[in-house]
N, C-alpha and C positions, 0 to 999 in steps of 0.2 A: 504494500500500500504506500502511495506517495505521501510525503510529509508536507507540512506548511512551513514556509519561511517567515519567521517573525522578525520584525524590524522595529526597534525602539529608537525613534529619531529624536535626539535631544539637542539642546542648544550647544553643548560642548562636544559630544561624541554620539556616534550611531552604534548601537548594540544590535547584534543579530544572531540568530540561531535557527537551526532546523528544529521543528517540534512535531510531535504526533498529536492526534486529537484528544488524547487523554491528558495533555498538558505537560508531557515529558519534554524537557529541554536538553538539547545535545550541543555541546561544544560552543559556548558563547564566545563571540568575537567582537572586537571594537575597532572602529576607525574614527578619525576626527571628523566632525561635522564641518562641511565647507561654510565659510563665512561670507563669500564674495558674490555668488550668483546662483541662480536656479540651474544654469547649465552645468556648473561644477557639481551641484548636488546630484543631478542626473548621471553624470559620469561616475560619481562615487557609487550610486545605486547600481549602475551597470556592473561594477566590479564586485558588488555583493550578490546580485541576483543571477547573473549569467552563468557563473560556475555551477549553480544549483538547479538550473532551469529544468533539466531532465529528471530531477529527483522530486520536484515539488508540484503540488496541484493548486497552489495559490500563495498569496502574499498578505500577511496580516501586519498592519502598521499602527504603532502608537505615535501620536503627533502632538507637539507642544503648543496647540493653539485652538481656535474655534473652527470646528469642522462639522459638516453635516455627514453623519456616518452612513446614511442611506445613499446619498449621491456621491460622497467622497469629495465634495467641494470644499476647498480651504478658504475661509474668510480672512482669518488672521493667523500669523505664524509664530506668535510668542517670541522666543529668543531669536528666531530666524525670520522675523517679519519683514526685514529689509528686502527680501526677495521672495517671500512666501505669503502673498496676499492676493486674494481673489483668483485662485488657480483651480481648475477642474482636475485635481491631482489624480483621483481614481481613474478617470477617463484617459488621461495621458499615460498612466502606468499600464493599464490594461491594453492599450493600443501598442505600447512599446514592447511589452513582454509576452503578450498573448496569454495572459493568465488572469484569473479573477483576483481582485484586490479588495481589501476592506480596511478602512481607516477610521480611527477613533481618537478622541482627545486623550492625552496621557493620564489625567486625573481620573477620568471615567474608566480608562483601562484598569487602573488600580482598583477601582470599585468593582468592576467585573471580576477581577482576579479574587478579591476577598469574598465576594458573594458566591462565586463558583467553587473555589477550593480552599478558601481561607477562613478568617475569623468572623465573617459575616454570613457563613453558611447557616441556613435555616432561620435567618433573621428577616422579618417582613419589612422592617424599616430601619435604616441605619445610615451612617455617613463615614466616609474616609476623609481624613484631614492630613494632607501631606505638607510637611514643613521643610522648605528649602530656601532658595533665594526669595521666593514668594510663598504663597500658601495655595496649593491646589487641592483637588480632591474630587469626590463623587458622592452623590446622594442615591440611596436605595429607597424607593417607595413601592409598596405593594409587591415586594419581591423582585423588582426590576430596577435597573439603573435609570435614573430620571435625567433626561437631557434638556428639558425646558423647551419653550416655544421657539427659541432661536438657536438651539444647540449651545447655549452659553450658561447653563446652570452650573453651579458648584465652582464658580470663579471666586473662591473665598478671599483671594488677595484684595478684591475690590470692595469688601465689606467696609463701610465708612465707620470708623471708631471715634473720630474727633471731627467736629465741624465748626469752622469759624467763618462768619459771614464775610470777612474781608480777606480771607486767606484760602489757600488750597486746603481741601479736607485731608485729614489723616486717614490712611487706610490700614487695614489689619496687617497687610504685608509689611508696612513700615515698622510696626511694633513687634510682630511675631514671626516674620521671616528671620533667617539666621542673623541678618544684620541688626535686627532688633535686640539681639544679645551683644553682638560684637562691637557695634558702633558706640553705645553708651559706655561699655567697659573700656574701650580704647580711649575715649574722651576722659574718663576718670583717671586713667593711668598716664595720660599724655603720650599715647603710643600711636604710631602710624597704623591706620586701619588695615593697610595691606599686609601688615606683619602679624595680625591677630587672626586666629582661626578657632574653630570649635574645640579642637584638641587642647589648645592653650587655655581657653576659657574654662573648660570643665576640669582641667588639672588645677587651675587656680581655685575653682569652687571646692574641689576635694581637699584642698589645703587650707580651707576656711578663710580664704581671702575675703575681707569685708566688702570690698567694692564688687567683687564677683557675686557675693551673696545678695547684696542689695539689688544689683541689676537683675539677677535671676528671679528674685521674689517679685519684682515689678513685671518681669516677662511672664511669669506664671499667671499673675492676675490678669494680664492682657489676654493671654490664651484662654483663660477661664471666661472672661467677658465675651470673647468671640463665640466660644462654644455655647454659652448660655443664650446668646442672641440667636444663634441658629436653632437652639432647642426650643426657644419661645415660638418660633415659626414652624419648625418641622415636627417637633414632638416625636423623635425617633427613639428606638430602643437602645441603640449602641453607637458609639463613635470609636473608630479604629484610627490610631495615630501612626503615621508613617513619615517617610522622607529621611534624609541623612541624619538629622538630629535625633531621630527616634532610636538610633542605635545606642544612645546613652541609656544605660539600664535604669537610672534613677528618674528619668523624665516622665515615663508613663505613670509611675507610682505618685510622683509629685503632682501631676495634673489631676490624677484621680483624687488625691487628698484635697486639692483646691476645690474641686467640684463638690466633694462630700462636705467640706466645711461650709460651703455656701448653703447646701440643702439642709444641713443640720441647724441652720440659724434663720432660714427665711420664715416670714410669718405664714400662718396657716392659710391665709386667704390668697397667697400667690399660687396661681394655677399652673405650676410647672412640675414636671415629673423627672426625678433623678435618672439620667441615662447611665448605662454602663460604659466605662472607659477601658479600652484594650489597645494592644499594639497590633499593627498590621502583621499578618503572618508572613507575607511576602515583602521583601525589601527591594533588592537590586533587580529581581526578575519579574516584579509585579506587572510592569507595563507589557512585557512580552506575553505573559500568561493572559492578561486581560485583552490584548489585541487578538490573541488566538480565539478567546471566547466570543469576541465580537464577530470574528470571521465565521465561526461555527453557527452563531445565531443567524447570520445572513445567508450563508450558503449550505449549512447542514454538514 
């Protein structure tokens, strides 16, 4: 039986692997994502797809922007929007490779993966929150990944957390993307932000650095506020936290504690229900698995 070629097209690198329809991943490879042009991207995809063309029955793609998964039309390209805007991507790929292709947003791919094989299995309503440079994710309603009226649901980065009438609003990504930790810590320490990373920050936190502790507590409260805002609207059963920062063992428990502290002290008349907080089961390969599930949903 032929396999599916999964491609996770990210802003920095393109990850790809052959997969079977049970979700088994074989030999993951990486190449840099072209920064300059759509033509360069196509040349890179040629190098990925053509060697496997006789072995595969289709191409499943995770994409970092707004895409209609039924038509495969790319509206915006996230980190590669400079050359990936308003492109009939699925149509172009199928004409070029003579293979069926399915394309889905990366955050929604992560939600597909968790719903299919991960920590949202058997959950009727839930959400995946992915913390990276920004905050992506996916929402599950009635046992299905919800895409929204314009295929732009779950763009959690754009949640407005601060609003000033005479200034640009503050977004959740500003407070709770990775730079929501690193920027204020670098400022407190007088460090060049380019020299500060998550490893350095959490090492300082483990060493009881007071600046790191203060920044981290503010960060957790900002995360909690965003999750509670989503919960007031969605009322889902469970949130799964993913993204690079979720590899820190303490983070999930600390978020869970913040949520529990809130619900332990809210007045009885507040009509919110405490959600479960968990880690995403899949980390580095979630987008590949979710892209595969989207392909199977479309083509069988």
